[in-house]
N, C-alpha and C positions, 0 to 999 in steps of 0.2 A: 792697738789691739788690747782688749781686756784680758786680764789674767785668767778668768774662768774659761775663755775661749781657747786659750793656749793649752790649758789643762785638759779640756774636753777633746781637743784634737789629739793630744798625746794618748788619752785614754782610748780613743777610737783606734788609733794606730796599734796600741797594745792588743785590743780585741781582735783586730784583723791579723796581727802577727800570730796570735794563738791558733788561728785556722791553719797556718802553714808550718809552724814550728812545733816540734815534739817537746813541749815544756811541761806537760802534765797538768795544765790548768793554771799555772802561776801567772802567766800573762793575762788570762781572762779575769782572774780575781783582781789583779792590779788595775785592769781596765775598768771593771765595774766599780771598784773603789774610787778610781779617778773620776768617773762620770758623776758619782754621788758627791764627791768633794767639790767638783767644779759647779755643780748645781747649788750647793750650800754657799759657795763663794759668790755665785751669781745673785743669789737672793740678798746678799749684803751689799751688792754693788749698786751704784747710782745710774747704771746704764738704762736706756729707754725701755728695752724689752727684758730687763733682768728678771722680773717676776715670772714671765712666761718661760724664759730660757731656764731659769733655775728649777722650776717645777718639771719641765720637760727633761732636763738632764738628770734630775734625781729619779724620775720615773724610768728613764732609759737605763740608768745604773742598776736600779732594783730589778728590772726585768732581765737585764744581762746576767745579774747574779743568780736569779732563779733559774734561768735557762742553763747557765753554766752548771749549777748544782745538779739538775736532772740529766743533762747530757753527760757530764763527767761520771755520774753514777752508772749510766748505761754502758759507757765505755769501759769502766773498771769491771763491771759485771761480765762483759763479753770477754775480757782477758783473764779472768780468774780460773786458773788450773783446768781449763777445758782443752783436752787434747782434740785436735782436729783429725777426723778420720775421713779418708776419701778412698775411692776405688774399692778394691777387695777388702781393705781393712774394715770398712763399715759392715761387711757381711758377717764377720766373726761375731757369734752370739745371736745372730738373727735366726728366725724360724723359716723353714722352707717346706714345700709340699712335694712328696715323692711322686714323680710322674711315671715311675716304673718300680718294680720290686728292686730293692737295693740289698743285694746279698752276694758278695760284698760291694759290687759295683752297680751303678744304676744312674738314673737321671732325676734331677730335682728342679722345681720351678721356684725362683726367688727374684723379687724386684723386677718382674716383667721379662725374665730371661731364663732359658733352659740351660742348666749346668750339668756337667758330669759330676757324679758323687761317688765317694767311697766311704764305707763305714769304718769307724774306729774299731780296732781289733776286738774289743770286748762288748760291742754293742749288738743287740739282737737285730735280726733282719727287719727292714721296713717294707711294708706292702704299699701298693699303689694307693695314693691319697693320704697316707700317714704323714704326720708332721715330724720333721727332723730339725735338729739344731746344728748350725754350722760351728765347728770347733776350730778349723784351720782352712787355709787355702794353699794348695800346692799347684802352681801353674794355673791351668784352667779346670782343675778338679777341686771340689769342695769336700773336705773331710767332715763327716757328719756323724751324729749319734741319734738313734731313734728316740723320740720322746714317748713317754708312757701315754697310752690312750687315756682319755678322761674317764674317771670312774663312773660306772653307770649307777644311777640311784637304785637303792633296793626296791624290789617290787613290793607292792602293797598286799600281796597274798590275800586273797578273798574272792569270793565269787558273787556275782550279782544276779 
């Protein structure tokens, strides 16, 4: 067996091991380097198909390195300081629509569901259709504050 074949097999094993082991990309980088190195060795070899094998191994190594670079970037981006919010946690800070007058208790519509709501103590009452912001969740009740209605543009005062 040629040396470049043994190196290429080891490189492929490293690339496959990267898929199942949490190494942070070390094995993928070594596998890509191994494929490129085996391709260079194959080009210097006197084997029958060494020219084709060398070019193919170098191409596979470069493609593996490029793929590793982009995939590793996405994986690192996905793990950077992003807290995962699920269930009622994701409701905090969201905007809901009042489905009844909330003074201090009422109902709101948020994310396709009707919830019981209670105003924060210093919040003005919310009327039917008003937007409210969820501040906290207590059991099945959302603690909300009424959002200020959007300011109306000044009228153009003039007659036609």
